[in-house]
N, C-alpha and C positions, 0 to 999 in steps of 0.2 A: 268440351275440351277432352281430348283423349288422356286417360291416365297412363301411367308408366307401363303396366302390363298389356293394355290394349294397344298402345303404340308399338310395343315390341312385336305383338302379334301381327299387326298391319305391316310392319317393316319386314317381318319374316316372310310374309306372302310376297311382298315386292321383291325381296332378294331371291326367292325361289323362282319367280317369273323371269328375273334377269338371267339367272344361271341357266334356266331352261331355254331361254332365247339363244344363248350361246350354243347349246346342244342342238337346237332346231337348225341353226345356221350350219353347223358342222355336218349334220346329217343330210343336208340338201346337196344334190349332185351339181347344180349350177354354181353354188357357192364354192364347192371344192374345185370345180373347173376354173373358175375365175381366180382362185387363189394361186394357180400355177403361173399366172403372169401378173401377179400383184404389183411388182415394182414397175412394170411397164404402164399399166392402167389401174391404179388403186381404186379409182371410182367404180369400176365394174364390180369389184368384190363388195364394196359397201352397198352398192345398189342391189346386188343379188341377195346379200344378207338381209337387208331391210325388206325386200320383197318377200323372202321366205318367212321371216319372223312375223311381219304384218299380216301376210296371207294366212298363216297358221292361227293367229289369235282372232282374226276376223272370222275365220271359219268356226272357231270355237264359240265365238259370240253368236253367230248365226245358228249354230246347232244347239245352243243352250238357253238363249235369251230371246232373241228377236231376229227372224229371217226376213230382212227388208227386201230381198230379191223377189219375193212373190207378190209384192205390191206393184201392180201395173195400172189398173183402172179404178182402184178403190173398191169399196163394198165390204159388207160384213164378213162374207165368206173368205175373202183374201186376208182380212185382218185376223180372222180366226186361225188361218194357216200360218200367218206371220208370228203370232204369239204362241203357237203350238209348242215350239222348243222350250219356252218357259214352263209350260205345264209338264213337259217331260222331265225337266229339272226338278220340279216339285215331286213328281212320282219317284224319281231316284232318291230324293232327299228324305222321303217319308220313313222308310225303315231305319235310315241312319239317325234321324232325330230320336226315334224311340230307343234304339239300342244305346246311343250316346248319352241320353238322359239317365239311363240306368247306370252306365259306367260313371257318369259325373256324380251321381248320388253316392256311389261307392268311394270314389276318390275324395270327396269332401268329408266323408265319414271315416277316412283313414284305412279303407279297404281297397286293395288293388285287384279289382275284378277283371281278370284276363279271359274269363270264360263266356263273354257275350256271344262268341261264334257258336258255341255249343248250345247256348240258350236260344239263340235265333233259330238254329236248326231244329231243336226240339219243338219250338213253337210252330214252325212251319210244318213239321211232320204231323203235329196234332191237329192243326187247322185243316190240313189236307184230309186226314182220316175222318174227322167229323164232317167235313164238307162234302164228301162223297158217300158217307155211310148213313148218318143220322138225318135223313131227309124227311121233314115233317109232312104230314098229309095235307092236301089242298094246295092251291096255287095263288092264294090271295096275298096281299101285302103283309098281313100279320104272319103268315107262314114264312115268307122271305125274311122278315125282320127277326123272327124267332130263330131261324136256322143260322143267320149271320151272327147274331148275338151268341148263340151256342158255340159256334166255331171259334169266334174271337175269345170268348170267355174260357174255353178249354185250352186254347193256346197260351193265354195269360197265366192260367192256373199251372199248367205243366212247366212253363218257363220259370215261374216262381218256385215251384217245388224242386226243379233241377238245380237252380242256383242255391236254394235253401240247404242242399246237401253240404255245400262248401261253408255256409254260415254255421250250420250245426257242428261240423267238424272243427271249425275255428273256435266256436264257443266252448265245446266240450273237451277238446283235446289240445287246443292251441295250434292246430295244423296250419301251415302257411297257406293263405288263400290263393297266392299266385300259383303255387305248385298244384294245389287241388283243382283250381279252375282250369288250368292247362290240361290236366289229366281228364277232367270231365269233358273238355273239348274233344279229345280223342275218343273217349267212350261214346259220346253222342255221334261222332262221325261214323264209327264202325257199327254202332247199333242201328243207325238209319240205313247204312249200306246193307246190313243183314235183313232188316225188315223189308226192304225193297226187293229182296229175292224170295220172300215168302208170299203166301196167298193173301196175307193181310193187305198188302199194297200192290203187288205185282199184277199188271193188267196184260202184259204181253210176255210170251215165253222167252224172247231173246232180248228184251229191253227192261232194265230195272227202273220202271217208271210207274207212278201211281195213277189211278183213274182221275179224270178231270173232275173238279168239284162241281156240285150241282149249281145251277144258275141261282137258286135261292140263297146260296152261301157266298156269292160274289159281292164284292163291294160295288155299289152303284156308281156309275159315272157322274161326275160333278157338273160337267159342262156339255154333255151329249156325246154323240159318236165321233165328232171331229177331234176330240181331245182325249188322251189317255188318263187325264187326271181323275182320280176317284175320291171318295169320301174319306179315305185314309189320311189324306193330308190335313184337312181341318181337325180330324181326331188327334193327329200327332201334335198339332198346335195346342189343342186343348190339354193334351198330356203335358206339354211343356209348361203351360200355365199352372197346371196342377202340381207339377214338381216344384215350380217356383214357390207356390203357396206352401207346399209341404216343408221345404227347406228354410224358408224365410219367415213364415208366419205361424207355423204350428209348433206345438210343444214337442212332439216327437222329432220334428226337424231340428229343433234346438238341441235335443239330445244327440241326434246324429252328428251335428256340427261340433258339439262339445267333445264327443268321443274322438272325432277326427282331429281336433285341435290338441287335445291332451287326454289320452285315455286314462292315465292314472289320476289326474285331477277330476275327471268326470266320475270315476269310481268313488273317489273320496267325497264328492258332492252328492252321492246317493243314486247315481244313474246306473242302471243295470247294463253294464257294458256287453255282457254275453247276449242279452236280449237284443241290444242294438245290432250286434253282429248279424244275428239271424234275420232281423227285420230288414236291414240294409240289403243283404243278399237276396232276400225274397223280393223286395221291391225292384231291385235291378233286374232280376230274372223275369219278373212280370212284364216290365217294359221291353226287354229284349225279345221275349216270347211274342209280344204284340207286334214287334217289328217283323218277325218271321211270318206271322199271320198276314200282315199287310202285303208281303211279297207274294204269297200264294193266292190269297183271296182277291187281291186288287190288280195283280200284274200277270203272274204266270198261269194260275189256275190248275196246273199239273205239277205235282211234287216229284222231284228227282234229287239225287245226292248232291247235285251242284246248285240247288235252288237258293241256298243261303249265300252263295258266292263268297265274297270276303266282307260281308256287311259287318260282322262282329269285330273283325280286326280293324276295318276302316273306322268303325265307331270309336275306337280308342283314340285315334288321331283326331277325330271330330271333337271329342270331349276335351282333349288337351288344347286344341285350337280355340275352342269356345270357352276356355278357362273354367270348365265345369259349371257354368251358369246357363240357365235355360235359354235366355236370349242369345248368348254367344253360341250355344250349341245349334240353335236353329239357323243362325247365320252361317256357321261353319258347314253344317249339313247342306245348305243351299249351294255353297261354294263347291263342295265335293260332288253334289248332284249335278251341278253345271259342268264340271270336268267330265263326269261320266256321260252325260247326255250329249255333249258336244264332241266327244272323241271320234265318233263314227264319221261325222261330216268333216272334221279336221283331217282325218286320214284320206277321205275320198276326194275332197276339193284341193287341199293343200299338199297332199301326198306326204304328210308327216307321219312317222311311225306312231301308232296309238300308244306305244309304251312310254312316250314322253309324258303322258298323264301320270303314270306311276312315278316317274322321276320328279314331277312337280310335287306330288304328295309326299314323297320321301324327303325331298329337300325342305319342305315346310316343316316336317317332323324334326329334321336335324336342327333347324334354326329355333324352333319352339323349345327343344330340349337343351339348347345352349344359348341362353340370353346374353352372356358375356360376348359371344361371337357376334351377335347382332349389334350390340353396343359398339364393338370395335369397328365393324364395317361402316356404321353410320355415325361414328364419333359421338356417341351419346355418353353423358356423364354416368358414372356408377353411382346409383342412389345411396349405397352403403357408405361409400367414401364421402359423398356429399353430406350425409348426416353426421359422420365423424368430424368432418371439417367444420361444420356448423357448431357442433358441441364444443370443439376446441376453441373456436372463436368466441363463443359465449363464456367459456371458462377464463379466457384471458382478459375479459372486461372487468 
């Protein structure tokens, strides 16, 4: 049975899809045309609106989960093409899972890490540098594994160190982590833009783009050439399991949660709050750096200023949607991955503006940030008022 918070999350997604459906219908030319003679033939407007909305969401499903249109005569090859959209969703979700796990650790520990974008960018830049520079001798499987581990490890290390700056400033000076991490985002953005114009990264005189990483540093394909899915996805799932164990079963995780629940009580209990600040930020940065590495070593191969996209910012939404829990974050990342993976086919087949995906994400954030609004829309009882009424009833007995 769904608990209150998860029910609100599910209803927020439903409300976002309903509102987006209205926008999809309004953006459709046939719907607008039929609206001109609505009072003469109202069924035409309803039919056009339904066709537009259903076509959009069917195209989104085909582009992100299962493309049933390729199934004609059966066979393994056709089945592989049919489930290929699902593997694309997993690929899109991989960096989001890792970055959102880091943000979730921070949120549960009382730290608002808004710097995941910069941490992802620094991790991606480091993975690229190690990927095309430190190529080990030989071509055997050991050389490939060594190079891949080296590139991933360097990205994780640099991401942790970059986020650790905010943790140290918070611990030593009391600096607001929101402001510090936002500024670190800008520093990372312009630092990478500068490095791409130097001989360290630049491979072409007129294009700020890094060389392609060596084949030994690329994440191997998980299902073969017919699918873009790489080993980064199971690694992200392992990271989610590790974060769950860290936060729910380990001593340091208990300290993280204690500081997040009440910093002053945690300090009174003997927990080193300043140490927790640093460790939380380093952990978050390591996970975000790993997300950036997955994008370079598993998807793009070539680093550029736009390689990180909006992974770090979208990860904030994913963490909030997943209630900062590992399982919820994985599910939310899969949802956002599906929206990303299906956007292209949605625009091509249904002729729906791809920007509707951004609208869906934004409306989800709006409803997640305003639980009373969701309760009002769906006529759900306020749990606080319910508890107060129950206590008053008990008191009158």
